[in-house]
Structures are given as structure tokens and as C-alpha cells.
C-alpha positions as CSV (number, residue, x, y, z in Angstrom):
1,M,124.0,-142.6,-37.5
2,A,125.9,-139.4,-38.3
3,K,124.4,-137.6,-35.3
4,E,125.3,-140.5,-33.0
5,R,128.8,-140.6,-34.3
6,Q,129.2,-136.8,-34.0
7,K,128.0,-137.0,-30.4
8,K,130.5,-139.8,-29.8
9,Y,133.5,-137.6,-30.7
10,D,132.1,-134.6,-28.8
11,S,133.4,-136.4,-25.7
12,V,136.9,-135.8,-27.0
13,T,136.2,-132.1,-27.5
14,H,134.7,-131.7,-24.0
15,Y,137.6,-133.6,-22.3
16,L,140.3,-131.6,-24.0
17,T,138.5,-128.3,-23.4
18,A,138.0,-129.1,-19.7
19,N,141.3,-130.9,-18.9
20,G,143.8,-129.8,-21.5
21,G,147.0,-127.8,-21.0
22,S,149.4,-126.9,-23.7
23,Q,150.1,-130.6,-24.3
24,V,147.9,-133.6,-23.5
25,T,148.9,-137.3,-23.7
26,L,146.1,-139.9,-23.6
27,T,146.6,-143.6,-23.8
28,F,144.2,-145.8,-25.7
29,T,143.0,-147.2,-22.4
30,Q,142.1,-143.7,-21.2
31,F,140.2,-143.2,-24.5
32,D,138.3,-146.4,-23.8
33,E,137.5,-145.6,-20.2
34,L,137.0,-141.8,-20.2
35,L,135.8,-141.0,-23.7
36,F,134.2,-144.1,-25.2
37,P,132.9,-146.2,-22.2
38,H,130.2,-147.8,-24.2
39,S,132.0,-148.6,-27.5
40,G,135.7,-148.3,-26.9
41,L,138.1,-146.6,-29.3
42,P,137.4,-147.5,-32.9
43,K,139.4,-150.5,-34.0
44,T,140.8,-148.5,-36.9
45,A,142.3,-145.9,-34.5
46,R,144.4,-148.7,-32.9
47,T,145.8,-150.0,-36.2
48,D,145.9,-147.1,-38.7
49,V,147.8,-143.9,-37.9
50,D,145.8,-142.1,-40.6
51,W,142.8,-142.2,-38.3
52,W,144.6,-139.7,-36.2
53,A,145.2,-137.2,-39.0
54,N,144.3,-133.6,-38.3
55,D,141.8,-133.6,-41.1
56,H,138.3,-132.2,-40.5
57,K,137.2,-133.4,-44.0
58,H,136.7,-136.9,-42.6
59,P,134.2,-136.7,-39.8
60,E,134.0,-140.5,-39.5
61,K,137.4,-140.3,-38.0
62,G,138.0,-138.5,-34.7
63,A,139.7,-135.4,-35.9
64,Y,137.0,-132.9,-35.4
65,G,136.8,-134.0,-31.8
66,W,140.2,-132.5,-31.0
67,L,140.2,-129.8,-33.7
68,N,137.0,-128.4,-32.2
69,A,138.8,-128.1,-28.9
70,S,141.7,-126.3,-30.7
71,Y,144.2,-129.2,-30.4
72,Q,146.1,-131.1,-33.0
73,V,147.7,-134.6,-32.9
74,V,151.5,-134.3,-32.8
75,Q,152.5,-137.9,-32.1
76,V,150.8,-141.3,-32.3
77,N,152.4,-144.4,-31.0
78,L,150.3,-147.5,-32.1
79,E,152.7,-149.9,-30.5
80,K,152.7,-148.3,-27.1
81,E,149.1,-147.1,-27.6
82,Y,149.2,-143.4,-26.8
83,V,148.5,-140.1,-28.6
84,V,150.0,-136.7,-27.8
85,F,147.9,-133.5,-28.5
86,N,149.2,-130.0,-28.6
87,K,147.1,-126.9,-28.1
88,L,146.9,-124.9,-31.3
89,L,148.2,-121.4,-30.9
90,K,145.6,-118.8,-32.0
91,S,148.3,-117.2,-34.2
92,N,148.2,-120.4,-36.4
93,W,144.8,-119.4,-37.7
94,L,145.8,-115.8,-38.7
95,F,147.9,-116.9,-41.7
């Protein structure tokens, strides 16, 4: 299942790499339609802000999907169902 799951979040990496500017806002509906057409966004992602933590230590969550694309989550609004990603500056990794 790990392989299937990892593949699932690769769609986030590919989307951000291909379409991302310095800031990307995606609604939960866009996640469902563009990134997870077969399964939809995980239920936990809709109810638990921790799912969106920029933490690569929990691959069951989506973080490595955006971290691999050099993005981080800067805002999550569960009520209005959207997420804002900012491109990580290369300089962040030098310190």
C-alpha cells in the first residue's frame, strides 16, 4: 500500500512543479478533481489542520507531495476549504 500511497501524492508534486508560481492556492474541490480524481482528498485533510503540516516524517500525510516540489503550506482554511502554498526559496536550505 505504501507504493500506491506514495504514487497518490506524487500528483501534488507534479502539479505544483508544472503549474506553480511563487504562490499557489488550491481549493479542496481542485484537489479532488485535479489531483485525486479516483479517491478524493483524504477525509482527514478536510478536518485536521495537522494533515497539512510541512512534515516529511509522516508520509501517510500529503507533505512530501508539496515538499518534493519545493513548496510549503503557509495557510489552510478548513472552513472555506482551501490551501495556500508558497515556493520555498533555495536560500532556506543553506542554513
